[in-house]
Structure formats: C-alpha cells, structure tokens
N, C-alpha and C positions, 0 to 999 in steps of 0.2 A: 251261404251255407257251406260249411266245410264238409267235404265228402272224404271218408276214410274207408279203406278196405283192409280186411284182416283174414288170415287163413287159419282154420283148424286143420293144421297140416299133419296128416297121419303118416307114420313111417312103416316100413316093412316089419319092424319089431313091435307093432301094435302099441305105438306111443304117439304122443302129441308133441310137436316141437313148440317150445315156449322160450321167450327171452327173459332172463332174469335181469331186472334193472336195479342197479345200486347207485343211488345219488348221495352226494355228501349231505350229512345231517338228516337223512330220512331212512326209514326201514326199507329193506329190499321188497320188491314186488315183481310180479311176472306179467307179461303181455303176450298176446299172440302176434306172430310176425305180420308185418304189413305197414301201412302208412297212408299218407295223403294221395288222393286221386288228383292228378294234374290236369289242367285244361288241354294239354297235348296228348293225354291218353284217349284213345278212341272209344274205350268202354271201361266199365269198372273192372271187368276181368283182365283187361290189358294192364290196368293200373296195378292190380294184384300181382300179375306176372312180373312186371317191372320191379315192384317193391321186393318180391321174393328173390329175384335175381340180385338186387342190391344188397339185401340183408342176409341172405343165406347162400348166395352164389349157387343157386339151384333152380331147376325148372319144375313148377308144380303141374300136376294134372288136376284141373279144377272140376269137381264133380257137380256141385250145386250151391246155390245161395240158400243158407239155412236160417239166418236171423238178421234182423235190422234193428239197431238201437237208435232211436230218435232223441236228440237233445235240442235245446233251444238254438244253439249255434252250429251243431254238427249232426251228421248222420253217419253211423258206422255200419258197414255191410260185412257180414261174416260168412265166408265160404268154406265148405268142406272140400278138402283137397288131399291129394297124396303127394308125398315127396319121396322119391327113391334115392336121390343123390343130392348132396349139398356139401358145401365147404365153407364153414363159418369163418375160418381164417382168411378166405379170399373175398369176403364181403366188401362192398364198395360204397355203401350208403354214406351220404355226407354227414349224417349225425354222429358217426363213429369217430370223427376227427374234431368235433367241436369241443373246445375246452369247457369244463364245468358241467358237461352232460352226464358225468358218471360213467359206470361201466355197463357193458352189455355182455351177458354170457348165455350161450345157447344151451338149453337142456332138453332132454327127452323125458317126458313125464308119461308113465304108463296110462293108457287110455281106459282108466277106471275112475269112477266117481270119487273114491277115497283119495286117490292121488291128486285129483284136481282140488279137492277140499283141503288138502294139506299145504297148499301154496296160496299166496295172496294174489290171485289172478284178477287183473283189472281189465275192463270194468267189471264190477260185481255182478251185473246183469248177465254177462256172458259166462261167468263162473257158474252161476245158478242154472243157466240154460244147459250148459254142458253136463253138469252133474245130474240134472233131471233126465236128459237124453240118455246118458250112460246107464241110468238105472231103469230105463224103459225097455219094454220088449223090442228087440231089434236094434237097440242102441243107436249109434250115430247113423248107421246104414238105413234106418227107418225114417230119418228126417225128410220132410217134403222139400221140394225145390220151390223156393219163393219167386224164382224168375218167372214162373207162370202167373204170378200176381202183378206183373208189370214193372218190377224193379230191374230195368235193363240198362238205363243210361245214367250219365252223370248229370246231376242238377235236378 
C-alpha cells in the first residue's frame, strides 16, 4: 500500500498553498503539496515535514489530520497545517528535475469555497471536502483531528 501525505497549508494571508501541475498534452490541474511517505520516515507527520521542506523549502506547523482517502493501492492522509515562510525557488524535491514531468508552479488560493471550486484540484474528493468545510460553520478550524481515530503510523 502506497502511503501519501499532503498539507492543506494555510498562509498568513488566509490562503491555501497549492501546486499547479502542467504536463505536456494535458490540461493543468492543482494538487496540495506533499508526497510519498518513505520507510525511513518515523511517522506520517515526519514524512509531511520532509515533503514540505523539499517542495516548498519551508517548515509547517502541523495542526491535525483532517481527512484520509483510501484507494485500492494507496492511502492519502491530509493534514491541516500553517506555513509562515516558504521559498518555492529553493525547493529540492527530486521530481522537479525529472524530464517529462512538466512544470510545477506554487500558487496561493484564497481559503474560500469559490476559489477552490475555480481550480481543478486533485483528487476530486479533497476538493469536495475542502469546499464543504469552508462553507460549514467554523470552516477549516472546526475540522476534527482524525489522529484520535488511530491514524498514527505508516502502513
């Protein structure tokens, strides 16, 4: 089972950091920053910190686990986090230098349901989750912490 970690990374400007992916021959789409959890990561949260250091050259404050998407061959963990500082030009992730992977552009999308709906955020389940949360009383701050449900480790 592939384990992935992603951040709903909130900025001081009340925005969410997203990465616009443009691949040859395909329409652009957006993803939340993050990636694979490695066997060498001591926890899912450590995997997320490593991925955000690689992809954003920044250090997140992880607030809580808010959603888990299960698929046949993978599980994606989505954490609510804050990012006060980042430097996209200083990113170091290996995917940025692989030929044929297309381009990666960092964008700040206002943390509003309409702004999330205006982009093709993948996977679709997280886009729907975010728009529903942003329209709910309390917004993202009211989301429960799923770590209390036992989602603590890799595997």
